[in-house]
N, C-alpha and C positions, 0 to 999 in steps of 0.2 A: 613427171614431177619426181623429185629426190625423194627419197625416205628417208627421215634423219632420227637417229637413235635418242632414245629417250632413257636416262637424260644425256644431253648434248656434251655438255662439258660439267663435270661434276666440281662442287665447291665453287662456285664463281656467281657469286649473286649480282643483282643488278647489272644483268648483262645489255651492252649494247655493241650494235654491229653495222656498219656504214660500207658503203662501197666507194673508193676515191675515183677521181679521173684519171689514175694510173692503170685502173682496169683491177685493183686488189680489194678484197674485202678485209677491213680490219674488224677486230673484235678486242672489246676490253670489257673491264667487269671490276667489282669489289674483290681484293684478295683479301680471304676469309681471317678471321682471327679465331683463334681455337681456346675458348673457355674463358678469356679477357682480351681487353683492350691491348696488353702488354703483349700479346701473342699474335700481332697481326695487324690487319687494318693499314700495312706500313708502305705499301708502294701502290706505283700505277703499273699494269703490264698492257702490254699491246700482241696480239698474234696476226698473222697476215697470210692469205692465201687468194689463189685466183679462182676460188670457189667458196661458196659457204659450208659447203661439206668437209672441205679441208681446213677449216679452222679447227675442227675438233683433235687432230692431230698436229697441228702447226707449231713450231718452236714459239715458246711465250718468253718474251723479250721484256724486262724490267726497265722502263725508259725514264722512270724519275721514283725518288726514295724519300721517303718522311725526313723531315729535321729531326735531328736528334733531342732539340728542346727548342722551346718558343712556340711562334705559329706554324702551321702545318706539320704537326709532329703526331697528332693521335686522331685514330678515327679516318683514315683516308677513304672517302666513300665515294660510290656511285659515280665515277668517271665517265664522260663520254667524249669523243674525239669528231670533231665537225674540221670539214674545209670550206674555209669563208675568203671569198675572194682570192684564192688560189694556196691560202696559207693553213696551215693546221693548227687548230688550237683544242685543247681538251680542258672542259668545263668541270671541276670535282669538288666536294666540300673536304675539310680538315678542322680539326679541333687545335687545342694548343696543349702544351706538355704540363701546364700549371692549372688548366683548367679543360679537361677532356671534351666538355658539351659546349665550350665556346665554339660551335661549328658554323663555319661561314664557307660561302662558294669562292673559290681561287681557281686562276685561269693560267694556263700555259702555251705557249706559242713554239712552232715549231717552222721554219721556212725552208728545212731541206726535207730530206727522207724521215717519215716519221718513227720508222724502226731504227735508222742509225744517225740520225740527225740529233742536233742540239736541242733540247727543250728549253725554253728560257721561261722565268717565273714574271709572270705581270702582276702578281700580287692578288688581293682580294678584291671582288668586283665591286665595282663602285656605283654608288647612285647618281641619279641625275642632280644637276644644281637646284637647289630647293628642297630636294628630297631628305628629309631628315630622319625617316621611319626606315626607309629598305636596308636590310643587311646590318639592322642594329640589334638583331635577336638571332637566335637559332635557326638557320636557312641553310639550304642544300638541294639536291637532285634537281641542278639546272639542266635544260634542255633549250635547244635553239632550231630555229625554222625561218625561212624565207616565205613570202607571198607577195606576189604583185609588185617586185622590187622593194618589200619594207622586210625589216628583221627584227624577229622579236626573241626576246628569251621568257620561259616559263621556269618558275622555280617554287617551292615549299618554303614558308616561314612561319614561324609561330609569332603570330601576333592574335592573342587569346587561344584560338586554336592552330593547328598546323594546317595552313592553308594555302591554296595555290594564288599565284600573283603572275602577271605579265606585264612588261614593258618593251618598248623598243630601244635597238641600237643602231649606232653608225657602223657599218660592216668593217670601215678602217679602223674601229677602237673597239672590238667587241667585249672589252673588260670594262667597259662604262655604260649605264644607261642613258638614253637621252629623252625618255619621258618618264614621269610619274608612272608607278604601277596600278593596273586594275586589280580588283578582286575577282579572280576566274570561279574560284570554289571552295567552299569551306564544309566542314562535318556537319551535315544535317540529318541524314537517316541513321537508324540504327546500326546498320551493316558498316557505317564508317566510325561507329564510336565503340567498337569490341578491343577492350583493355587501354586502348588510346583513342584521344579524337584525333584522327590523321586523316588529310589528304596531302599526299607527296608522289614523287616519282612520274611526273607527268610525260607524255609522249605523244608525238602529232603525226596524225595519218590523213594525206588530202586525197579526196576524190575529186570528180569532174564536178559534182555538186556541192561537196561540204567539205569542212575543215572539222575533224574530229580528235579530243583530245582526252586520252586514256590516262588513268591516273590510279595509284594505289591507295587502299583505306585500311585503318585500324592498326591493331598492333602487327608485328612482324613475325609471329607463330603462324599457326593453322587457321587463325584468324583473317591473314592477310587476305583483300581480295581486289578486283579490278571495278573501277567505274568509268562512266564516259560522260563528257560533253561533245556538243556540237554547234556550228555556226553555219550559216548560208556561207557559200563561195565568195560572194560578192558582197558581203557585209560588212560594217567596219568594224573590224576584230578588236579594237581599243574600246568599243562600247561594249560594259557588260551585259546589257540587255540583248544582244546580239548572240548571247551563247545560252544555251539550254542544257540542263543536266538530267540523265536518266535516273528517276528515283529507286533505281534495284540495280545491283552487281550485274556486270557483263562475263565475270568470270570469278569462280568462287570455287572452294574446294568440292562441293557436290556435283560440281560440274565434270571433276576429273575422275580417273581411274589410277589409285596408287599414288597419287599425289594429295599435296595440302599446302595451303597458303600458295596461291598464286599471285603473282604482281610483278609491279618494277620491270615494264617491258620498253621493247621498241620494235620498230618495223625495219623491214628489208625484202628487196626484192632480190631473189636467186639469180643465177645464171640461166636457168630455164624460165624464167620470166614468171614464178609463182611469189605471189605475197606471203610474206612470212612473219608471224608473232613470234619475238623473242622474248623470253621471260625466265623468271625464275620460281622453282616452287620446291616445296620439301619431299621427301617421301612420305607417305601416308603413316608409316612407322613412327615418325615422331611425334604424332598425336599420343602416342604411349609410351614415351621417352625412349622408345627402342632403334632408333637411326642409327646407332653407333657413335654417335659424336654429340649426344644430347647436352644440353648444358639449359638449366631452367630460364635463365636468362638468353631469350632466343636470339638475341645481339652475336652473342658469341657462340652459337652453335652453327658449324660451318657448312651443315648439311641441305643450304640452299643452293639447287643446281640449276645452270642454266638448260633452257629447253624450247625445243622449235616446234610451232605447229602452223599449218597451214591455215591463212585467213580465208574465209568463204564470204560470199555476200548473199543477202536475201532477196527477194523478189523486189523491195523496194530501192536496191541497192546500197544498203547498209550494211557494213561490216559486221559479222559476226564470229566470234572467238570459241564457241562452244564445239564446234563439229569435229 
């Protein structure tokens, strides 16, 4: 097994790593803001390497830049890069220049090389016919997965609270839903309601028996933590009753040494076959305002660093993140 330095990449929150059919690993993350929205969150970056460890020192390429005004101008958050039917897509969230909190999910398409190719704007994510609710309010953190020939998106949207929703797409047009969404999870437990009532940042892990959805909860400081849902591998994923949520966090500050506020993760298998948890957290010094970049509004403190841990499995075959 490779040993990955901690932190893996500094000042890169919401980290996402995937391996393409070309054999390369790709890394993207939120490019940070320093003290205010006007000093960052203004681009989408990619790194590429033949190995996961090589991403740490790989050249960072800006593949898309925020608009100077109008839509897609502020709060460029949580990009994810996915290969769907041989084409590359980036799902990300953005706000407007005249309303920075008018945050919605958007989609980019690249039919060539994701580093050197042209990324085309497909616009805002579209709801399915007859759905007058989805993407009408603050919505972000979109992720994609495929299962048994059906293709799904999960995202967070504030409808009451920031909650997780899931719907299907046609992979030939992944910027539009083809079904109305189901509610996967909403803040219910105290650990999901610290400073803010939030479920967001979903990621998907499939095993032989189950599909797991990991998500982040509460505010974005040291209170940030991770929860888990799961469904049987053969269940109807669009039936909300197929999903069970654990009543406790699966990774939080007290589980870590020298870190605070773990969350917004992804999963990847490295070149040695090890399943990895890719996530961000802050140094523990953030708790005392001594992280070196401290900002009272935690969204604008760039001390959220990308980190990597190996995923272990318990005697029942369930993933555990605390080891």
